[in-house]
VEXDREN-2710 file (C-alpha; in Angstrom, 1 decimal):
% VEXDREN-2710
k/r/px/py/pz
1/UNK/0.1/0.2/0.1
2/UNK/2.7/2.0/0.9
3/UNK/5.1/1.9/-2.1
4/UNK/1.5/2.0/-4.0
5/UNK/1.1/5.7/-2.2
6/UNK/4.8/6.5/-3.4
7/UNK/4.0/5.6/-7.0
8/UNK/1.0/8.1/-7.0
9/UNK/2.5/11.1/-5.4
10/UNK/5.7/11.1/-7.7
11/UNK/2.8/10.5/-10.4
12/UNK/1.3/13.2/-9.5
13/UNK/4.2/15.6/-8.9
14/UNK/5.7/14.7/-12.8
15/UNK/2.4/15.4/-13.6
16/UNK/2.5/18.9/-12.6
17/UNK/5.7/19.8/-13.9
18/UNK/6.9/19.3/-18.2
19/UNK/9.4/21.4/-19.2
20/UNK/10.1/18.5/-22.0
21/UNK/11.4/14.9/-21.6
22/UNK/14.8/15.3/-20.2
23/UNK/14.0/17.5/-17.6
24/UNK/10.8/15.3/-16.6
25/UNK/13.0/12.3/-16.3
26/UNK/15.7/14.1/-14.1
27/UNK/12.4/14.6/-12.0
28/UNK/11.7/11.6/-11.9
29/UNK/15.1/10.7/-10.3
30/UNK/15.4/13.3/-8.1
31/UNK/11.8/12.3/-6.7
32/UNK/12.7/8.9/-6.0
33/UNK/16.5/9.1/-4.9
34/UNK/16.4/12.2/-2.8
35/UNK/17.5/11.4/0.7
36/UNK/15.8/14.7/2.3
37/UNK/12.1/14.2/0.3
38/UNK/12.5/10.3/1.0
39/UNK/12.9/11.5/4.6
40/UNK/9.6/14.1/4.7
41/UNK/7.8/11.0/2.8
42/UNK/8.6/8.5/5.7
43/UNK/7.6/11.1/8.2
44/UNK/4.0/11.8/6.4
45/UNK/3.4/7.8/6.2
46/UNK/4.5/7.9/10.2
47/UNK/2.0/10.3/11.1
48/UNK/-0.9/8.4/9.3
49/UNK/-0.3/5.6/11.6
50/UNK/-1.6/8.2/14.3
51/UNK/-4.6/7.7/13.0
52/UNK/-5.8/4.3/13.7
53/UNK/-4.0/5.0/17.4
54/UNK/-6.0/7.7/18.1
55/UNK/-9.6/6.0/16.9
56/UNK/-8.5/3.1/19.6
57/UNK/-10.3/2.7/22.7
58/UNK/-8.0/2.4/25.9
59/UNK/-6.8/-1.1/26.5
60/UNK/-9.1/-3.4/28.5
61/UNK/-8.2/-4.2/32.3
62/UNK/-8.1/-7.6/33.8
63/UNK/-7.5/-8.5/37.2
64/UNK/-7.1/-12.0/38.9
65/UNK/-6.7/-12.5/42.6
66/UNK/-6.3/-15.4/44.5
67/UNK/-7.3/-15.6/48.6
68/UNK/-5.1/-17.2/51.1
69/UNK/-6.3/-18.6/54.6
70/UNK/-5.1/-20.4/57.0
71/UNK/-6.6/-23.7/55.5
72/UNK/-5.4/-23.3/52.3
73/UNK/-5.6/-20.6/48.9
74/UNK/-9.2/-19.8/49.9
75/UNK/-11.4/-17.6/52.0
76/UNK/-14.0/-18.3/54.0
77/UNK/-17.0/-16.4/53.3
78/UNK/-21.0/-16.5/53.9
79/UNK/-21.4/-18.4/50.5
80/UNK/-18.8/-20.5/50.9
81/UNK/-15.1/-20.1/50.0
82/UNK/-13.6/-17.8/47.7
83/UNK/-10.7/-19.3/45.6
84/UNK/-10.4/-16.8/43.2
85/UNK/-11.9/-13.8/41.7
86/UNK/-11.3/-12.3/38.0
87/UNK/-12.5/-9.0/36.8
88/UNK/-12.3/-7.0/33.5
89/UNK/-13.1/-3.7/33.0
90/UNK/-13.4/-2.2/29.7
91/UNK/-13.2/2.2/29.6
92/UNK/-15.0/4.1/26.9
93/UNK/-14.4/7.7/26.2
94/UNK/-17.4/10.2/26.4
95/UNK/-19.4/10.0/23.3
96/UNK/-17.3/11.9/19.8
97/UNK/-14.1/11.3/21.7
98/UNK/-12.7/9.1/19.4
99/UNK/-13.9/10.7/16.4
100/UNK/-12.8/14.1/17.3
101/UNK/-9.2/12.3/18.0
102/UNK/-9.0/11.0/14.5
103/UNK/-9.8/13.6/12.9
104/UNK/-7.3/16.0/15.2
105/UNK/-4.5/13.2/14.1
106/UNK/-6.2/13.0/10.4
107/UNK/-5.7/16.8/10.1
108/UNK/-1.9/16.4/11.3
109/UNK/-1.6/13.9/8.7
110/UNK/-2.4/16.4/6.0
111/UNK/-0.4/19.1/7.6
112/UNK/2.9/16.4/7.4
113/UNK/2.0/15.7/3.6
114/UNK/1.4/19.4/2.9
115/UNK/5.1/20.2/4.5
116/UNK/6.5/17.0/1.9
117/UNK/4.7/18.7/-0.9
118/UNK/6.4/21.9/0.0
119/UNK/9.9/20.2/0.0
120/UNK/9.2/18.2/-3.3
121/UNK/8.2/21.7/-4.8
122/UNK/11.5/23.1/-3.8
123/UNK/13.4/20.2/-4.7
124/UNK/12.0/20.1/-8.1
125/UNK/12.6/23.9/-8.2
126/UNK/16.5/23.3/-7.4
127/UNK/16.3/20.7/-9.9
128/UNK/15.4/23.0/-12.5
129/UNK/17.3/26.1/-11.7
130/UNK/20.6/24.1/-11.9
131/UNK/19.8/22.7/-14.8
132/UNK/18.8/26.1/-16.5
133/UNK/22.1/27.2/-15.3
134/UNK/24.1/24.4/-17.0
135/UNK/22.6/24.9/-19.9
136/UNK/23.8/28.7/-19.9
137/UNK/27.0/27.8/-19.3
138/UNK/27.0/25.5/-22.7
139/UNK/25.6/28.3/-24.3
140/UNK/28.2/30.7/-23.2
141/UNK/30.8/28.3/-23.6
142/UNK/29.2/27.4/-27.6
143/UNK/29.3/31.3/-28.3
144/UNK/33.0/32.1/-26.7
145/UNK/34.1/28.9/-29.0
146/UNK/32.2/30.5/-31.9
147/UNK/33.7/33.8/-31.4
148/UNK/37.1/32.5/-31.2
149/UNK/36.9/30.8/-34.2
150/UNK/35.7/34.6/-35.6
151/UNK/38.8/36.3/-33.7
152/UNK/41.4/33.7/-35.7
153/UNK/39.7/34.8/-38.8
154/UNK/40.3/37.9/-38.1
155/UNK/44.0/37.0/-37.2
156/UNK/44.6/35.5/-40.5
157/UNK/42.8/38.4/-42.3
158/UNK/45.3/40.9/-40.3
159/UNK/48.3/38.6/-41.3
160/UNK/47.8/38.5/-44.5
161/UNK/46.7/42.5/-45.0
162/UNK/50.5/43.0/-42.8
163/UNK/52.0/40.5/-45.2
164/UNK/50.8/42.6/-48.5
165/UNK/51.5/45.6/-46.7
166/UNK/55.3/44.9/-46.1
167/UNK/55.8/43.6/-49.2
168/UNK/54.6/46.7/-51.0
169/UNK/56.9/48.4/-48.8
170/UNK/60.3/46.6/-50.0
171/UNK/59.2/47.3/-53.5
172/UNK/59.1/51.2/-52.9
173/UNK/62.4/51.0/-51.0
174/UNK/63.5/49.0/-54.3
175/UNK/62.4/51.7/-56.5
176/UNK/64.0/54.4/-54.6
177/UNK/67.1/53.0/-54.8
178/UNK/67.2/52.5/-58.4
179/UNK/66.3/56.3/-59.0
180/UNK/69.0/57.3/-56.4
181/UNK/71.5/55.3/-59.0
182/UNK/70.5/57.0/-62.1
183/UNK/72.8/60.2/-63.1
184/UNK/75.1/60.4/-60.4
185/UNK/75.9/64.1/-59.4
186/UNK/79.2/65.2/-61.7
187/UNK/81.2/68.2/-61.1
188/UNK/81.0/70.2/-64.2
189/UNK/78.2/72.1/-63.2
190/UNK/77.4/75.0/-61.5
191/UNK/76.4/75.1/-57.7
192/UNK/73.2/76.4/-58.9
193/UNK/72.6/74.0/-61.1
194/UNK/73.4/71.4/-58.7
195/UNK/70.7/73.0/-56.0
196/UNK/68.3/73.5/-58.6
197/UNK/68.8/69.4/-59.1
198/UNK/68.3/68.9/-55.4
199/UNK/65.2/71.2/-55.6
200/UNK/64.3/68.6/-58.9
201/UNK/65.2/65.5/-56.7
202/UNK/62.7/67.1/-53.3
203/UNK/59.5/67.8/-55.7
204/UNK/59.8/64.3/-57.0
205/UNK/60.1/62.5/-53.8
206/UNK/58.8/63.6/-50.4
207/UNK/60.8/65.5/-48.0
208/UNK/60.0/66.6/-44.1
209/UNK/60.5/70.1/-43.7
210/UNK/63.8/69.4/-42.1
211/UNK/65.0/67.8/-45.4
212/UNK/65.0/64.8/-44.7
213/UNK/62.9/61.9/-47.0
214/UNK/59.7/61.1/-44.7
215/UNK/58.4/57.2/-44.2
216/UNK/56.6/55.3/-47.2
217/UNK/53.0/55.1/-47.0
218/UNK/53.4/51.1/-47.5
219/UNK/56.0/51.2/-44.3
220/UNK/52.8/52.8/-42.4
221/UNK/49.9/50.7/-43.7
222/UNK/52.8/47.8/-42.5
223/UNK/53.2/49.0/-39.0
224/UNK/49.5/49.6/-38.7
225/UNK/48.7/46.2/-39.9
226/UNK/51.4/44.6/-37.3
227/UNK/49.0/46.3/-34.4
228/UNK/46.0/44.9/-36.0
229/UNK/47.5/41.5/-35.6
230/UNK/49.1/42.4/-32.2
231/UNK/45.3/43.9/-30.9
232/UNK/43.6/40.5/-32.4
233/UNK/45.7/37.9/-30.6
234/UNK/45.5/39.7/-27.5
235/UNK/41.4/39.4/-28.0
236/UNK/42.3/35.8/-28.3
237/UNK/44.4/35.3/-25.6
238/UNK/41.5/37.1/-23.5
239/UNK/38.9/34.5/-25.4
240/UNK/40.6/31.7/-24.5
241/UNK/41.2/32.5/-20.6
242/UNK/37.3/33.1/-20.6
243/UNK/36.6/29.9/-22.3
244/UNK/38.8/28.1/-19.9
245/UNK/36.7/29.7/-17.1
246/UNK/33.7/28.3/-18.0
247/UNK/34.4/25.0/-18.7
248/UNK/36.3/25.1/-15.4
249/UNK/32.4/26.3/-14.1
250/UNK/30.8/23.1/-15.7
251/UNK/32.1/20.3/-13.1
252/UNK/30.6/22.2/-10.0
253/UNK/27.4/22.6/-11.4
254/UNK/27.0/19.1/-12.9
255/UNK/28.1/18.1/-9.3
256/UNK/25.4/19.8/-8.2
257/UNK/22.7/18.5/-9.7
258/UNK/24.0/15.3/-9.4
259/UNK/23.8/16.0/-5.1
260/UNK/19.9/16.7/-5.9
261/UNK/19.3/13.6/-8.0
262/UNK/21.6/11.5/-5.4
263/UNK/23.6/10.1/-8.1
264/UNK/27.7/10.4/-8.6
265/UNK/28.8/13.6/-8.6
266/UNK/30.3/13.4/-12.3
267/UNK/27.4/11.7/-14.3
268/UNK/27.1/13.4/-17.7
269/UNK/23.5/15.7/-17.9
270/UNK/21.6/15.9/-20.9
271/UNK/20.6/19.6/-21.5
272/UNK/18.3/21.5/-24.6
273/UNK/19.2/22.2/-27.3
274/UNK/17.4/25.3/-27.0
275/UNK/15.0/27.2/-24.8
276/UNK/12.5/29.5/-26.4
277/UNK/11.3/32.7/-25.1
278/UNK/8.8/31.6/-22.0
279/UNK/5.5/33.9/-20.8
280/UNK/2.8/33.3/-18.5
281/UNK/-0.1/31.6/-19.4
282/UNK/-2.2/32.4/-16.9
283/UNK/-4.2/36.3/-15.9
284/UNK/-2.2/37.7/-13.2
285/UNK/-4.3/38.2/-10.2
286/UNK/-5.6/34.3/-10.6
287/UNK/-2.1/33.5/-10.2
288/UNK/-2.3/35.2/-7.1
289/UNK/-5.1/33.5/-5.8
290/UNK/-3.7/30.2/-7.2
291/UNK/-0.7/30.6/-5.2
292/UNK/-3.0/31.9/-1.7
293/UNK/-4.9/28.6/-2.4
294/UNK/-2.7/25.7/-3.2
295/UNK/0.5/27.5/-2.2
296/UNK/1.6/23.9/0.4
297/UNK/2.8/26.3/3.4
298/UNK/-0.8/27.8/3.2
299/UNK/-2.5/24.4/2.8
300/UNK/-0.7/23.3/5.8
301/UNK/-1.0/26.3/8.2
302/UNK/-4.8/25.7/7.5
303/UNK/-4.7/22.1/8.2
304/UNK/-3.2/23.1/11.7
305/UNK/-5.6/25.9/12.3
306/UNK/-8.3/22.7/11.5
307/UNK/-6.5/20.6/13.8
308/UNK/-6.3/23.0/16.7
309/UNK/-10.2/23.4/16.4
310/UNK/-10.1/19.4/16.7
311/UNK/-8.1/19.9/20.2
312/UNK/-10.3/22.4/21.7
313/UNK/-13.5/19.8/21.1
314/UNK/-11.1/17.0/22.5
315/UNK/-10.4/19.1/25.6
316/UNK/-14.3/19.9/26.4
317/UNK/-14.6/16.2/26.0
318/UNK/-11.5/15.7/28.2
319/UNK/-13.7/17.2/30.5
320/UNK/-16.7/14.5/30.4
321/UNK/-16.4/11.1/32.8
322/UNK/-15.7/8.1/31.5
323/UNK/-17.8/5.6/31.4
324/UNK/-16.5/1.7/32.2
325/UNK/-18.0/-1.4/32.1
326/UNK/-16.8/-4.7/33.4
327/UNK/-17.7/-8.7/34.7
328/UNK/-16.5/-10.1/38.0
329/UNK/-15.9/-13.3/38.4
330/UNK/-15.9/-15.3/41.8
331/UNK/-15.1/-18.8/42.3
332/UNK/-16.7/-20.3/45.4
333/UNK/-16.3/-23.7/46.9
334/UNK/-18.7/-25.3/49.7
335/UNK/-17.9/-24.4/53.0
336/UNK/-18.6/-27.3/55.2
337/UNK/-20.5/-26.6/59.1
338/UNK/-21.5/-29.7/60.8
339/UNK/-20.9/-31.6/58.2
340/UNK/-22.9/-29.5/56.1
341/UNK/-22.1/-28.2/52.7
342/UNK/-22.6/-24.4/53.0
343/UNK/-23.1/-22.3/49.7
344/UNK/-20.3/-23.1/47.2
345/UNK/-21.9/-21.6/43.7
346/UNK/-19.9/-19.7/41.7
347/UNK/-20.6/-15.8/41.0
348/UNK/-20.8/-13.6/38.3
349/UNK/-21.2/-9.5/39.1
350/UNK/-21.8/-7.2/36.4
351/UNK/-19.6/-3.9/36.8
352/UNK/-20.1/0.1/35.5
353/UNK/-17.2/2.6/36.7
354/UNK/-17.6/6.2/35.8
355/UNK/-14.8/8.8/36.3
356/UNK/-15.2/11.9/37.8
357/UNK/-13.7/15.2/36.3
358/UNK/-13.6/17.3/38.9
359/UNK/-10.3/19.0/38.7
360/UNK/-11.5/21.9/35.8
361/UNK/-7.9/24.1/36.0
362/UNK/-6.2/21.2/33.6
363/UNK/-9.5/21.1/31.0
364/UNK/-9.6/24.6/31.3
365/UNK/-5.7/24.6/30.7
366/UNK/-5.6/22.3/27.4
367/UNK/-8.3/24.1/26.0
368/UNK/-6.7/27.6/26.4
369/UNK/-4.0/25.9/25.0
370/UNK/-5.4/25.0/21.8
371/UNK/-7.2/28.0/21.4
372/UNK/-3.7/30.2/21.6
373/UNK/-2.1/27.8/19.5
374/UNK/-4.7/28.2/16.7
375/UNK/-4.8/32.1/17.5
376/UNK/-0.8/31.8/16.2
377/UNK/-1.2/29.3/13.5
378/UNK/-3.7/32.0/12.1
379/UNK/-1.5/34.7/12.3
380/UNK/1.4/33.0/11.0
381/UNK/-0.8/31.8/7.5
382/UNK/-1.7/35.8/7.4
383/UNK/1.6/36.3/7.1
384/UNK/2.7/33.6/4.9
385/UNK/0.0/34.8/2.6
386/UNK/1.3/38.2/2.7
387/UNK/5.0/37.2/1.8
388/UNK/4.2/35.4/-1.2
389/UNK/1.7/38.0/-2.0
390/UNK/5.1/39.8/-2.4
391/UNK/7.0/37.3/-3.9
392/UNK/4.7/37.2/-6.2
393/UNK/5.2/40.8/-7.1
394/UNK/8.8/41.0/-7.2
395/UNK/8.7/37.7/-9.7
396/UNK/6.6/39.3/-11.9
397/UNK/9.1/42.4/-11.8
398/UNK/12.0/39.6/-12.9
399/UNK/9.5/38.1/-15.4
400/UNK/8.7/41.3/-17.2
401/UNK/12.5/42.6/-16.9
402/UNK/13.6/39.6/-18.5
403/UNK/11.0/39.8/-21.5
404/UNK/12.2/43.3/-22.4
405/UNK/15.9/42.3/-22.2
406/UNK/15.4/39.4/-24.5
407/UNK/14.0/41.8/-26.6
408/UNK/16.2/44.4/-26.2
409/UNK/19.0/42.0/-26.8
410/UNK/17.7/40.8/-29.8
411/UNK/17.9/43.9/-31.2
412/UNK/21.1/44.6/-30.1
413/UNK/22.6/41.6/-31.6
414/UNK/20.6/42.2/-35.0
415/UNK/22.4/45.8/-35.0
416/UNK/25.4/44.8/-33.8
417/UNK/26.5/42.0/-36.6
418/UNK/25.0/44.4/-39.1
419/UNK/27.5/46.8/-37.9
420/UNK/29.7/44.3/-37.8
421/UNK/29.7/43.6/-41.0
422/UNK/29.8/46.7/-42.7
423/UNK/33.1/47.3/-40.6
424/UNK/34.6/43.8/-42.5
425/UNK/34.0/45.6/-45.6
426/UNK/35.7/48.8/-45.1
427/UNK/38.6/46.8/-43.3
428/UNK/38.4/44.2/-46.3
429/UNK/38.8/47.3/-48.8
430/UNK/40.6/49.9/-46.9
431/UNK/42.1/48.5/-44.1
432/UNK/40.4/50.9/-41.5
433/UNK/38.7/50.9/-38.5
434/UNK/40.0/47.0/-37.3
435/UNK/40.0/48.4/-33.6
436/UNK/36.0/49.5/-33.6
437/UNK/35.7/45.6/-35.7
438/UNK/37.2/44.3/-32.1
439/UNK/35.2/46.5/-29.9
440/UNK/31.4/45.7/-32.2
441/UNK/32.9/42.1/-32.0
442/UNK/33.0/42.1/-28.4
443/UNK/29.3/44.1/-28.0
444/UNK/28.0/41.3/-29.7
445/UNK/29.5/38.4/-27.4
446/UNK/28.4/40.3/-25.0
447/UNK/24.7/40.8/-26.0
448/UNK/24.5/37.4/-27.1
449/UNK/25.4/36.2/-23.7
450/UNK/23.2/38.5/-21.9
451/UNK/20.0/37.5/-24.5
452/UNK/20.7/33.7/-22.9
453/UNK/20.8/35.0/-19.8
454/UNK/17.2/36.7/-20.3
455/UNK/16.0/33.6/-21.6
456/UNK/17.1/31.5/-18.3
457/UNK/15.8/34.2/-16.0
458/UNK/12.0/33.8/-18.2
459/UNK/12.3/30.2/-17.2
460/UNK/13.2/30.3/-13.5
461/UNK/10.3/33.1/-13.2
462/UNK/8.3/30.7/-14.5
463/UNK/9.4/27.8/-12.8
464/UNK/9.1/29.8/-9.5
465/UNK/5.6/30.6/-9.9
466/UNK/4.8/26.9/-10.8
467/UNK/6.5/26.2/-7.4
468/UNK/5.0/28.7/-5.5
469/UNK/0.9/27.7/-7.1
470/UNK/2.3/24.2/-7.0
471/UNK/0.5/24.1/-10.6
472/UNK/2.1/23.6/-13.9
473/UNK/2.0/26.9/-16.1
474/UNK/1.8/25.9/-19.9
END
């Protein structure tokens, strides 16, 4: 019977939470294996065993008396010699006491069940939360790996431009050398003519104001290309370090997830390929009503309130008399006087017993105790409902914020890609704005990270609502 009850409970749990077959399988494993949840379930089963105890009558009493006289094991009486006396008595509580005790025990069992439900819901929320964190981590690793490959392509492109610029610089320097070797200066011209020749050389070439030849444009392009290569390599090193850090974060999350499922810490975890945007499928005020009515903590406190109401009734009934009914059997043997047998017939005597609850302070204190506990539970229930309403409001804000962020970062990612394409065209044709290319590429990575985080936050918010309302939100 207990195994059947456990299977039914697990089936109900799984029907309440469905976010894909993989996650459902993990929830099923957690429901079966988690030791804390199993402990609460056994406590609930133990509370069920109190119901038949509360509804049972007091144990009957049986007494046996044997009389010892001068002449043997008997007591001489007028009706004969009494050998033994057997007495049986059964006490009965006042009318309605047993039913009230069973009602109080069943309400306490309901409270234990709701505590088990609360533990189960929180366990499922933790499993989902950790699973979503793993999904976010895997997506960040994927995005980082993809962008690392893109940066390596940028590095090859910058290296090609650098090599092209270096080749162009060598050619210019060879041309300059050949120009200097044609027509050497002769001693037969006038100094003015020599100056005139020098002026022509300066016009045809490029000179600085001080008369020294300036740097060749191709040499400047080579220096710029080399700086682009170094910049992109710096970004690659930074991204490689970030990727290694993300990969190191996987093992602790997997271990935490497997701890919740009570499995080996390094057992593999399957993650969804993609998560779509998540939104509420129920009216917000209707969701608040569902939380206020269905939350296990609220229902647990309501069950305790009903149990204390039964305890108040029990305190009143405790002040009523208890009635006992029984029989006394007395065994006699004949008594002889002047060789004449006297008496000797056995006797059966019905008995009735009645308790007198005259000490009223005890029963008044029992009633007052139950009344004060009931008042405390009612106040605690009101406070719990208020806290749940606050959490509902705060989680709605988080969900709306995550929804706005998904829209924003999806648009920002699209704009960043368009900007990156334009900058890459400019760099490929003119070799400009490579630093801007790297900056926009980093922005794109950041937007993709934030988009994944916002989608995960949506799912976590809905999962929290499901925990609070103890129901599935499609």
